[in-house]
C-alpha positions as CSV (number, residue, x, y, z in Angstrom):
1,M,32.9,-8.9,-22.2
2,P,32.4,-11.3,-19.3
3,S,30.2,-14.3,-20.2
4,G,27.7,-13.4,-17.5
5,M,27.2,-10.0,-19.0
6,K,26.7,-11.6,-22.5
7,V,23.9,-13.8,-21.1
8,F,22.3,-10.8,-19.4
9,L,22.4,-8.8,-22.6
10,L,20.9,-11.7,-24.5
11,V,18.0,-11.8,-22.1
12,V,17.4,-8.1,-22.5
13,F,17.6,-8.3,-26.3
14,L,15.1,-11.1,-26.4
15,S,12.6,-9.2,-24.3
16,F,12.6,-6.4,-26.9
17,C,12.3,-8.9,-29.8
18,G,9.2,-10.7,-28.7
19,G,9.3,-12.0,-25.2
20,G,6.5,-11.2,-22.7
21,V,2.8,-11.3,-22.8
22,A,2.5,-7.6,-23.7
23,F,3.8,-8.3,-27.2
24,A,0.5,-10.1,-28.0
25,Q,-1.1,-6.6,-28.1
26,K,-0.7,-4.4,-31.3
27,E,0.1,-1.1,-29.6
28,Q,3.1,-1.4,-27.2
29,V,6.2,0.4,-26.2
30,S,9.4,-1.1,-24.7
31,V,11.2,0.6,-21.9
32,L,14.7,0.1,-20.6
33,H,15.4,1.8,-17.2
34,Y,17.6,1.7,-14.1
35,F,14.8,2.1,-11.6
36,A,15.3,-1.5,-10.5
37,D,15.5,-1.2,-6.7
38,D,12.5,-1.9,-4.6
39,M,11.4,1.7,-4.4
40,G,11.9,2.4,-8.1
41,R,10.4,-0.8,-9.5
42,A,7.2,-0.6,-7.4
43,G,6.7,3.1,-8.2
44,I,7.3,2.8,-11.9
45,K,5.2,-0.3,-12.3
46,T,2.1,1.6,-10.9
47,I,2.8,4.5,-13.3
48,F,3.1,2.2,-16.3
49,E,-0.1,0.5,-15.4
50,R,-2.0,3.8,-15.2
51,F,-0.5,4.8,-18.6
52,S,-1.6,1.6,-20.2
53,E,-5.1,1.9,-18.7
54,Q,-5.5,5.4,-20.0
55,R,-3.8,5.2,-23.4
56,K,-4.5,1.5,-24.2
57,I,-0.8,0.9,-24.9
58,A,1.1,-2.0,-23.4
59,V,4.4,-1.3,-21.7
60,V,7.1,-3.9,-21.9
61,D,9.1,-3.1,-18.7
62,N,12.8,-4.0,-18.6
63,P,14.4,-2.8,-15.4
64,V,18.2,-3.2,-15.1
65,G,20.3,-2.6,-12.0
66,H,21.9,0.8,-11.7
67,E,25.5,-0.3,-12.2
68,E,24.7,-2.9,-14.8
69,F,22.7,-0.4,-16.7
70,K,25.7,1.7,-17.5
71,T,27.2,-1.2,-19.5
72,V,24.0,-2.7,-20.9
73,S,22.8,0.6,-22.3
74,L,26.1,1.4,-24.0
75,Q,26.3,-2.0,-25.5
76,M,22.7,-1.9,-26.8
77,A,23.4,1.6,-28.2
78,A,26.5,0.2,-30.1
79,E,24.3,-2.6,-31.5
80,G,21.5,-0.1,-32.5
81,Q,19.1,-1.9,-30.1
82,L,18.0,1.0,-27.9
83,P,14.2,0.7,-27.4
84,G,11.5,3.4,-27.7
85,V,12.0,4.7,-24.2
86,V,15.2,4.6,-22.2
87,S,15.8,6.2,-18.8
88,Y,19.1,8.2,-19.0
89,W,21.1,10.7,-17.1
90,G,21.1,14.3,-18.4
91,G,24.6,15.7,-19.1
92,A,27.7,14.3,-20.7
93,R,26.3,10.7,-20.9
94,T,23.4,11.8,-23.0
95,Q,25.8,14.0,-25.1
96,F,27.9,10.9,-25.7
97,L,24.9,9.0,-27.1
98,V,23.9,12.0,-29.2
99,D,27.3,12.4,-30.7
100,S,27.2,8.6,-31.5
101,G,24.0,9.1,-33.5
102,V,22.0,6.6,-31.6
103,L,19.2,8.8,-30.2
104,E,16.1,10.3,-31.9
105,P,15.6,14.1,-31.6
106,L,12.5,15.0,-29.5
107,D,12.0,18.6,-30.7
108,D,8.6,17.8,-32.2
109,L,7.4,16.2,-29.0
110,W,8.8,19.2,-27.0
111,Q,6.9,21.7,-29.1
112,R,3.7,19.6,-29.3
113,G,3.5,19.3,-25.6
114,N,4.6,22.9,-25.0
115,F,7.1,21.6,-22.5
116,S,8.9,25.0,-22.2
117,A,5.9,26.1,-20.2
118,L,6.3,23.1,-17.9
119,V,10.0,22.8,-17.2
120,N,12.1,25.5,-15.5
121,S,14.2,27.1,-18.2
122,S,17.6,26.7,-16.5
123,L,17.0,23.0,-16.0
124,A,15.6,22.6,-19.5
125,D,18.6,24.3,-21.1
126,E,21.1,22.3,-19.0
127,A,19.5,18.9,-19.3
128,T,17.5,18.7,-22.6
129,L,19.5,20.5,-25.3
130,Y,22.4,18.8,-27.1
131,N,23.9,20.2,-30.2
132,G,21.0,22.6,-30.4
133,Q,18.2,20.0,-30.3
134,R,16.1,18.4,-27.6
135,Y,17.1,14.8,-27.0
136,L,16.0,14.2,-23.4
137,I,12.8,14.9,-21.5
138,P,13.3,15.2,-17.7
139,F,11.3,12.8,-15.5
140,G,12.8,13.7,-12.1
141,Y,15.9,15.2,-10.6
142,H,17.9,15.2,-7.4
143,A,20.1,17.6,-5.5
144,A,23.0,16.7,-3.3
145,G,23.8,18.2,0.1
146,F,24.3,17.2,3.7
147,F,21.6,15.1,5.3
148,Y,22.1,14.8,9.1
149,N,20.7,13.3,12.2
150,P,19.2,16.1,14.4
151,H,19.3,13.8,17.5
152,V,23.0,13.4,17.1
153,F,23.6,17.1,16.5
154,K,21.6,17.9,19.7
155,K,23.6,15.3,21.7
156,A,26.8,17.1,20.6
157,G,25.4,20.5,21.6
158,I,25.1,21.7,18.0
159,D,22.1,24.0,17.7
160,H,22.3,25.0,14.0
161,P,23.9,23.4,11.0
162,P,27.0,25.1,9.6
163,E,27.0,27.7,6.9
164,T,30.7,28.3,6.4
165,W,33.6,26.0,6.1
166,D,35.1,27.0,9.5
167,Q,31.7,26.3,11.1
168,F,31.6,23.0,9.3
169,L,35.0,22.0,10.7
170,E,33.9,23.1,14.2
171,T,30.8,20.9,13.8
172,C,32.9,17.9,12.9
173,Q,35.2,18.5,15.8
174,R,32.3,18.7,18.3
175,L,30.7,15.5,16.9
176,Q,34.0,13.7,17.2
177,Q,34.5,15.0,20.8
178,A,31.1,13.6,21.6
179,G,32.2,10.2,20.4
180,I,30.3,10.3,17.1
181,P,32.0,10.0,13.7
182,P,31.0,13.2,11.9
183,L,30.8,11.9,8.4
184,A,29.5,8.8,6.7
185,L,30.5,7.7,3.2
186,G,29.7,4.6,1.3
187,A,32.2,4.5,-1.6
188,R,32.2,0.8,-2.4
189,N,30.6,1.6,-5.8
190,R,32.8,4.7,-6.1
191,W,30.2,7.2,-7.3
192,P,29.1,8.5,-3.8
193,A,32.6,9.9,-3.3
194,Q,32.2,12.2,-6.4
195,F,30.0,14.6,-4.5
196,W,33.0,15.5,-2.2
197,F,35.2,16.3,-5.2
198,D,32.4,18.2,-6.9
199,Y,31.4,20.5,-4.1
200,L,35.0,21.1,-2.8
201,L,35.9,22.2,-6.4
202,L,32.8,24.3,-6.9
203,R,33.2,26.0,-3.6
204,T,36.9,26.8,-4.1
205,A,37.5,27.2,-7.8
206,G,34.0,27.8,-9.1
207,P,31.7,26.4,-11.8
208,E,33.7,27.8,-14.8
209,F,36.9,26.1,-13.8
210,R,35.1,22.9,-13.1
211,K,33.4,23.0,-16.5
212,K,36.9,23.4,-18.2
213,L,38.2,20.5,-16.2
214,M,35.4,18.3,-17.2
215,S,35.9,19.2,-20.9
216,G,39.7,18.8,-20.9
217,D,40.5,22.5,-21.0
218,E,42.1,22.4,-17.5
219,L,44.5,19.9,-16.0
220,Y,44.0,17.6,-13.0
221,T,47.4,18.7,-11.9
222,A,46.3,22.3,-11.6
223,G,46.7,24.0,-8.3
224,Q,42.9,24.3,-7.9
225,V,42.5,20.5,-8.1
226,E,45.4,19.9,-5.8
227,K,43.8,22.2,-3.2
228,V,40.6,20.1,-3.3
229,M,42.4,16.9,-2.7
230,R,44.5,18.5,0.1
231,I,41.3,19.7,1.9
232,W,39.7,16.3,1.4
233,A,42.8,14.5,2.7
234,E,42.9,16.6,5.8
235,L,39.3,15.5,6.7
236,L,40.4,11.9,6.3
237,Q,43.6,12.4,8.3
238,K,41.6,13.9,11.2
239,G,39.4,10.8,11.3
240,Y,36.2,12.6,10.5
241,F,34.9,9.8,8.3
242,A,33.3,6.8,9.9
243,S,35.2,3.5,9.5
244,G,34.1,1.4,6.6
245,Y,33.8,4.1,4.0
246,K,35.7,2.1,1.4
247,V,33.4,-1.0,1.8
248,D,30.0,0.5,2.6
249,D,27.6,1.4,-0.1
250,W,25.4,4.4,-0.1
251,G,22.6,2.6,1.8
252,D,25.1,1.5,4.5
253,S,26.2,5.1,5.0
254,A,22.6,6.3,5.2
255,D,21.9,3.6,7.8
256,R,24.9,4.8,9.9
257,V,23.4,8.3,10.0
258,A,19.9,7.1,10.7
259,A,21.1,4.9,13.6
260,G,23.2,7.7,15.1
261,R,26.5,6.0,14.2
262,A,27.5,9.0,12.2
263,G,26.4,12.6,12.2
264,M,25.8,13.3,8.5
265,V,26.2,12.1,4.9
266,L,26.8,14.1,1.7
267,M,24.2,12.5,-0.5
268,G,21.4,13.2,-3.0
269,T,17.7,13.6,-2.2
270,W,17.0,9.9,-2.9
271,V,18.2,9.3,0.7
272,S,15.0,11.1,1.8
273,G,12.9,8.4,0.0
274,Y,15.1,5.7,1.5
275,W,14.6,7.0,5.0
276,A,10.9,7.6,4.6
277,D,10.5,4.0,3.5
278,K,12.1,3.0,6.8
279,G,9.7,5.1,8.8
280,L,12.0,8.1,9.6
281,A,10.3,11.4,9.9
282,A,11.5,14.5,8.1
283,E,13.0,17.2,10.3
284,A,12.5,15.1,13.4
285,D,14.8,12.2,12.4
286,Y,16.7,13.7,9.5
287,D,17.3,17.2,8.1
288,F,19.3,19.0,5.4
289,F,21.8,21.7,5.0
290,P,23.7,22.8,1.8
291,F,27.4,22.3,1.3
292,P,29.0,25.2,3.3
293,V,30.6,28.2,1.7
294,I,34.4,28.1,1.4
295,D,35.2,31.0,-0.8
296,P,32.4,33.6,-0.7
297,Q,33.5,34.9,-4.1
298,Q,32.4,31.7,-5.9
299,P,28.9,31.5,-7.3
300,K,26.5,29.3,-5.3
301,A,26.0,26.1,-7.3
302,V,24.0,22.9,-6.5
303,V,25.1,19.5,-7.7
304,G,22.8,16.7,-8.8
305,P,21.6,14.3,-11.5
306,V,18.6,14.7,-13.8
307,D,16.8,11.4,-14.6
308,G,15.5,11.8,-18.1
309,L,13.9,9.9,-21.0
310,V,15.4,9.4,-24.4
311,M,14.3,7.5,-27.5
312,G,16.4,5.1,-29.5
313,A,17.0,6.2,-33.1
314,N,16.1,2.8,-34.6
315,A,13.3,2.0,-32.2
316,P,9.9,0.7,-33.4
317,H,6.6,2.1,-32.1
318,R,7.9,5.7,-31.9
319,E,4.5,7.3,-31.6
320,E,3.7,5.0,-28.6
321,A,7.1,5.8,-27.1
322,A,6.4,9.6,-27.5
323,Q,3.0,9.2,-25.8
324,L,4.7,7.5,-22.8
325,I,7.4,10.1,-22.5
326,E,4.8,12.9,-22.7
327,F,2.7,11.1,-20.1
328,L,5.6,10.7,-17.6
329,L,6.3,14.4,-17.6
330,T,2.8,15.8,-17.9
331,D,0.7,13.5,-15.7
332,L,0.7,15.3,-12.4
333,E,-0.4,12.2,-10.4
334,S,2.5,10.3,-11.8
335,Q,5.0,13.1,-11.2
336,Q,3.8,13.5,-7.6
337,Q,3.9,9.7,-7.0
338,W,7.4,9.4,-8.4
339,A,8.7,12.4,-6.4
340,L,7.4,11.0,-3.2
341,A,8.6,7.4,-3.8
342,Q,12.1,8.4,-4.9
343,G,12.7,11.4,-2.7
344,A,13.0,13.3,-6.0
345,L,12.1,16.7,-7.1
346,S,9.7,17.1,-10.1
347,P,10.8,19.0,-13.2
348,N,7.2,19.9,-13.9
349,I,6.6,23.3,-12.3
350,K,2.9,22.7,-12.1
351,V,3.6,20.1,-9.3
352,S,3.1,22.0,-6.0
353,A,6.0,22.2,-3.6
354,E,3.4,21.3,-0.9
355,I,3.6,17.6,-1.9
356,Y,7.2,17.5,-0.5
357,N,8.1,16.8,3.1
358,P,9.7,19.7,5.0
359,V,13.3,18.5,4.2
360,L,12.7,18.3,0.5
361,R,11.1,21.7,0.5
362,K,14.4,23.1,1.9
363,V,16.3,21.3,-0.9
364,A,13.9,22.7,-3.5
365,A,14.4,26.2,-2.1
366,E,18.1,25.8,-2.3
367,V,17.9,24.7,-5.9
368,E,15.7,27.7,-6.7
369,N,18.0,30.2,-5.1
370,A,21.2,28.7,-6.5
371,E,23.1,30.6,-9.3
372,S,23.6,27.4,-11.2
373,F,22.6,23.7,-11.2
374,V,25.4,21.4,-12.4
375,F,25.6,17.7,-13.0
376,N,27.6,15.5,-10.7
377,Y,31.1,14.4,-11.9
378,D,30.2,11.2,-13.7
379,L,27.5,13.0,-15.6
380,A,29.5,16.1,-16.4
381,T,32.3,14.4,-18.4
382,T,32.3,11.6,-21.0
383,P,31.8,8.1,-19.7
384,P,35.5,7.0,-20.5
385,A,36.8,10.1,-18.6
386,A,34.3,9.6,-15.8
387,E,35.6,6.1,-15.3
388,Q,39.1,7.3,-14.8
389,G,37.8,10.0,-12.4
390,L,35.8,7.6,-10.3
391,M,38.9,5.4,-10.1
392,L,40.9,8.4,-8.9
393,F,38.5,8.9,-6.0
394,S,38.6,5.2,-5.1
395,N,42.4,5.2,-5.2
396,F,42.5,8.4,-3.2
397,L,40.4,7.1,-0.4
398,A,42.8,4.1,-0.2
399,D,45.9,6.4,-0.2
400,P,44.9,10.0,0.4
401,Q,48.5,11.3,1.1
402,N,49.5,10.2,-2.5
403,Y,47.0,12.5,-4.2
404,Q,49.6,14.4,-6.2
405,Q,50.8,11.2,-8.0
406,L,47.2,10.1,-8.4
407,L,46.3,13.4,-10.1
408,R,49.3,13.0,-12.4
409,N,48.2,9.5,-13.4
410,T,44.6,10.6,-13.9
411,D,45.6,13.6,-16.1
412,S,47.7,11.3,-18.3
413,L,44.7,9.1,-18.8
414,V,41.8,11.6,-19.0
415,G,43.6,14.2,-21.1
416,P,44.0,12.1,-24.2
417,V,40.5,10.7,-23.9
418,L,38.9,14.1,-23.8
419,R,41.1,15.6,-26.5
420,A,40.3,12.7,-28.9
421,R,36.6,13.1,-28.2
422,K,36.7,16.8,-28.9
423,K,38.6,16.2,-32.1
424,D,36.1,13.5,-33.2
425,A,33.2,15.8,-32.4
426,A,34.7,18.6,-34.5
427,S,35.3,16.4,-37.5
428,P,32.8,16.6,-40.4
429,R,30.5,13.6,-40.6
C-alpha cells in the first residue's frame, strides 16, 4: 500500500478511536461515508446536526473522497474496523462485505421500523437483501440516462429527444452537422464510461444475459458483448464524442453540456444537483430522456446506484448506530433535503414526488415504469472483477478498434476471479 494511503488510513482509524470533541459525550456514533464533495458534505452535516439535536447522540463525521473510499473501506473491513454507520453502494460491493463476514445484519431494525411499508418492494429486494438477510438500508438512489441541453437541441433543429436507436443516431448526426459535438464523456476516473457498456448491453442482450456476465456465467468474448463494443466503437469512429473524453472527469463533461459545447451526457441524476447548484433551471437549461430502445424485444431496464447504510460487525455503539440509520431513512425532512441537494431520488415512498424538479420527476416516472432496476457495472459484479472491467473501458476508449483483443484479455482475468469467488461462497464455513 502506498505510504500516503497508510497515513490517510491512520488518521481515519484515530478518529474512530478517540479523536474529536464528540467523543467527550457518552452517547455517540461514528460514521464513515463518501459524501465528501461540497454538495454532499454540507447536506449531510446539516442532517447529522438535526439528528444530534433530536436524539441527543453525537455524530463523529468521517467523510472520505469517493475514489479513496473504495480502498479505505475495504482496508478497514479487513482490519475489522468498520464503524457503526458506513455509507455503501447496494449490490455486489455490499455482497462482497457480507460474504466476508464484516457486516451486522439489520433484520431487527428493518422489522422494528416497518421499513417494508416505506421502501418500494423491487428496490428493497434488489438493494437490501443478501443471503436472505437485510444488511443495507437505502438512503438515496440515482438513475442514469441522457441529460441534454435544450438550447443546443433547438439550435440543431431537434424538436423532440430520440426514443429509438435510429432516432438517436439521427440526433447525433444533426448535432454534429450544426457544429456541436453530440456526446460528452468524462472518463478520467473510468467509472462514467460504464453506463455506456451497461445500457448498450441491456438494450441489445437484456438483463438476464447481463446478470450472467456479471456473475461469470457468460464470457466477455460472447457475441453479445462484442456487439456492444462494436456499436460503441462506431460512435467513437464517427467523432460523436467531444474531445477530451479520456482526460475530463464527470464534472467537466457536465460543464461541456451546460455551456453548449456538447449536446448531451449519459450520466446519473446527481448531475441535476450539480447543475442546480450552478444556477441552471430544470427543463429550460437541461432536460432528460431515457437511453433509447435498440431491440424492442428486450425488457426496459433502468441503471443506477443505490446509496445505502450498513453497520460494521464489530462496531461499538450499535444502538446509537441503529437510531441514526433509522433516522436517515424515516425523517422526511432529511430525505427531502438530501434528495434536493444531491439530485437524488428518495427510497422512502412517503416523500412526495412534488419535491423534485420537473426533470427529476421524469426520471422518477421512468424508474417507476421500468421492468427492472439494475445496478451499474461496478456495483453489479465483485470489486476485483469490477476493477478489470473498468480497466477494459479505459483501454477501449484509448484503442476502440482493438476491442476483440481487449475482451479476450478481460475474460482471462475476470473469469478466474468470479469462479474463485463463487467456489469460496459455496464452501462450508
